[in-house]
C-alpha angles and dihedrals in degrees: 000000000000127000090263092051090049092049094051091049093047093048092051090050093047094048091050088053091054098252107156094199094050098140097048093041092052090049095048093049092048091048088058093050100047100027094234130132118251096258091047089061089068100033099049100032090184126179117266123229118239088252092053092048091052092047093047095047089050091052090049092049091053092049090048084060087057094250107156118257092235091062093045092052095035100230145064133202115237118180103320098335140081115229129194112238137174136170090286092072136042118260110253111248130204091241089067088061086073089060093054092045093052094051088050093050092057096042123110136191089258093067116107111158135036136175129212118196114207101012100179109177089000097246096135098046093040094047092049091049090051093049098038107044095178098064135081118211131207109204124188135191132169092221117085090201091054094050089051090055093045091052090049091052093047090051092049092050097043097249103113094108091051101051131056110204116201127186113220147081111310113279097354093086092051096066114110094028093099094241097126110120094001106083118108098198142006122201133185142167094195129184105282108162113118111248093235090054096054094090092051096055118117111279092245089061102032097050101038115024118081111269094211088063093053111037110088097178134255095328098018093248104095096109094042089058093050094046095045092050093052102035098078090060092061104034125091115236107293091008116153132255112194128186139182110223139198126237115301093004100104097090093046093048091047092053092049089054099046098088096061105015135065137187087043112185133190115209126196126220125230090281090056092249120141102256112153135039121189137172145167122248118246118238116266093008122147130162094195 
């Protein structure tokens, strides 16, 4: 069996399984197995070893079951870096790059400390540390498995000394670290799917990605409320709070922020969907 033979077989199987991206998925998975670029799969058309055939067919079978490619391969590119992922963490998406870029746009040389709530695989904290070499980041997540993956990614990308990963519930694990009133920015991509919409998510997401990283409660805003109520206690005056948001949530999140934050902005992604909300904390503001 050659690379072309394998591709044709895989594409037929994926189409039969109802995978709309059958061609590109078959190519990506074969690239991973044989370590060739996409165009080389067609130009070289080399024979596959028995081991490669077994591995490729196994990958195709998993994809036919709608398992996301990132979990099959075990990694996902975010901005300029490759991150390890598995079913314990959300798959990084290009929309979240907007969140990272907005934090960087508003950064300054005076910044020294940041917090990320709900770090998952660590892509946000690690990317910010790579781009902003003058900051230290404290990143929390309630999932021990997610923290393990985040630490692995930080080690692989040389950021272990710049990020403190802490397993625990949001801000509760930050008390006693002396961070109150000294943090320049807080960033989060929290769970924001409405509970009633969880069952209607695409099968790739619903059946494989961690539910606790998706379900944002009855109105999708549970975690925004918690973060907004705690953030003023940690931020320096005029420090930034920056969120990724779901569809149609910008107005609601902005309203939640208005009591303690000013200069609140809503930023669109490349598809012109409202994707990020950010604001600066008012001086002497606390929601406790």
